[in-house]
KEVEX-498417 format. One line per 2 residues: number of its first residue (from 1); their letters; for each residue z, x, y of C-alpha. Coordinates in Angstrom, 1 decimal. Layout:
N
NUM) A) Z:X:Y; ...
# end
This chain:
147
1) MP) 93.5:120.4:143.9; 92.7:118.3:140.9
3) SA) 94.5:119.6:137.8; 91.2:120.4:135.9
5) VR) 90.0:122.5:138.9; 93.5:124.2:139.2
7) VS) 93.5:125.1:135.5; 90.0:126.5:135.8
9) WI) 91.0:128.5:138.8; 94.1:129.9:137.0
11) LG) 92.0:130.8:134.0; 89.4:132.4:136.1
13) LT) 86.7:130.0:135.1; 83.8:129.1:137.4
15) AP) 83.6:125.4:136.3; 86.3:122.8:136.0
17) IA) 87.6:122.1:132.5; 87.6:118.3:131.6
19) FV) 90.8:117.2:129.9; 90.8:114.1:127.7
21) FA) 94.3:112.8:126.8; 94.6:110.1:124.3
23) AE) 96.6:107.1:125.6; 99.9:106.5:123.9
25) PA) 99.6:103.3:121.8; 101.8:100.4:123.0
27) PQ) 104.5:99.4:120.6; 103.8:96.1:118.7
29) YY) 107.1:94.1:118.1; 107.6:91.9:115.1
31) PR) 110.7:89.9:116.2; 113.3:88.7:113.7
33) AG) 114.0:84.9:114.6; 117.4:84.4:116.0
35) KP) 118.3:88.1:115.9; 118.8:90.6:118.8
37) FS) 116.4:93.1:117.2; 112.9:93.3:115.7
39) AA) 112.2:93.2:112.1; 109.6:95.9:112.6
41) VR) 107.9:97.8:115.3; 104.5:99.4:115.0
43) VG) 103.6:102.4:117.2; 100.1:103.5:116.4
45) DI) 99.9:104.1:112.7; 103.7:104.3:112.2
47) VY) 105.7:101.2:111.3; 109.5:101.2:111.6
49) VS) 111.1:98.4:109.6; 114.8:97.4:110.5
51) GA) 117.4:97.4:107.9; 117.2:94.6:105.5
53) IG) 120.1:93.2:103.6; 119.8:91.2:100.3
55) AA) 120.2:87.8:101.8; 118.3:84.9:100.0
57) AD) 115.7:82.8:101.9; 118.5:80.4:102.9
59) ST) 120.4:83.4:104.5; 123.1:83.3:101.8
61) LP) 124.2:86.4:100.0; 123.9:86.3:96.2
63) TD) 126.9:87.6:94.4; 125.1:89.9:92.1
65) FV) 124.1:93.4:93.2; 120.6:93.4:91.5
67) TQ) 119.6:90.2:93.2; 120.7:91.6:96.6
69) AT) 118.9:94.8:96.0; 115.7:93.0:95.0
71) NA) 115.9:90.7:98.0; 116.4:93.7:100.4
73) MD) 113.3:95.5:99.0; 111.2:92.2:99.1
75) AV) 112.2:91.8:102.7; 111.1:95.3:103.6
77) AK) 107.8:94.7:101.7; 107.2:91.4:103.7
79) EL) 107.9:93.0:107.1; 105.6:95.9:106.3
81) EA) 102.9:93.4:105.3; 103.3:91.6:108.6
83) AG) 102.7:94.8:110.4; 99.6:95.7:108.4
85) AS) 101.2:98.2:106.0; 102.4:98.1:102.4
87) MD) 105.0:99.8:100.1; 102.2:102.4:99.3
89) DV) 102.5:103.5:103.0; 106.2:104.2:103.0
91) YR) 107.1:107.8:103.4; 110.9:107.5:104.2
93) CT) 113.7:105.1:103.3; 117.5:105.0:104.2
95) IA) 119.7:103.1:101.8; 123.3:102.0:102.7
97) LT) 125.6:100.9:99.8; 129.1:99.5:100.0
99) DM) 129.8:100.9:96.5; 128.2:104.2:95.5
101) EN) 128.8:103.2:91.9; 125.7:100.9:92.4
103) WA) 123.5:103.9:93.2; 121.9:104.1:89.7
105) TF) 121.5:100.3:89.5; 119.8:100.3:92.9
107) NT) 117.4:103.0:91.6; 116.3:100.8:88.7
109) VY) 115.2:98.1:91.4; 113.9:100.7:93.9
111) VK) 111.5:102.4:91.6; 109.6:99.2:90.9
113) YF) 108.4:99.1:94.4; 106.6:102.5:94.4
115) KV) 104.0:104.4:92.4; 105.6:107.1:90.4
117) DR) 103.8:109.9:92.2; 104.4:108.3:95.6
119) YP) 108.2:108.0:96.0; 109.3:108.3:99.6
121) VR) 111.8:110.8:100.8; 115.2:109.0:100.9
123) MS) 118.7:109.3:102.0; 121.4:107.0:100.4
125) FG) 125.0:106.9:101.7; 128.1:104.8:101.2
127) VT) 129.6:102.6:103.9; 132.9:100.6:104.1
129) SL) 131.1:97.3:105.1; 127.7:95.7:105.7
131) GG) 129.1:92.3:106.8; 129.4:91.0:103.2
133) AA) 126.1:92.5:101.9; 126.2:95.2:99.2
135) VE) 123.0:97.1:100.2; 120.9:97.6:103.3
137) VQ) 117.4:99.2:103.1; 115.4:100.7:106.0
139) CE) 112.0:102.1:105.7; 109.2:103.9:107.7
141) AR) 105.5:103.8:106.8; 102.3:105.4:108.0
143) LS) 99.2:103.4:107.8; 96.5:104.9:105.8
145) KK) 93.2:105.8:107.6; 91.5:103.1:105.4
147) R) 93.0:100.3:107.5
# end
């Protein structure tokens, strides 16, 4: 018995009910060249951005924290743009710091990327190592209906 007829019979209805299920959107992957993970993955209107460290364009790590933090935030913004989103669409960030003493300094960089009334929810935590980096930023965004 087809499921629509079976549900109609169970509910005591005389005509079958038509069910329409939306198909799950297929993930779109935005590979990171030479890495075993994607820079971002978009599933429907949600964009997941992998953690970005503060490496410069030539893959070297600057020695100062502010430059690393800025590079990490710029990298997140770039990956969001590639997936059709922007920093305005970000609703959650996770920040890893190798030295929690840099938390306030990171905030001075971080707030420049968001509108004052649109700060995402956030979790920041300290780690013992990020492979030489001082900060790693991971974000999630939801595309606005305007796109």
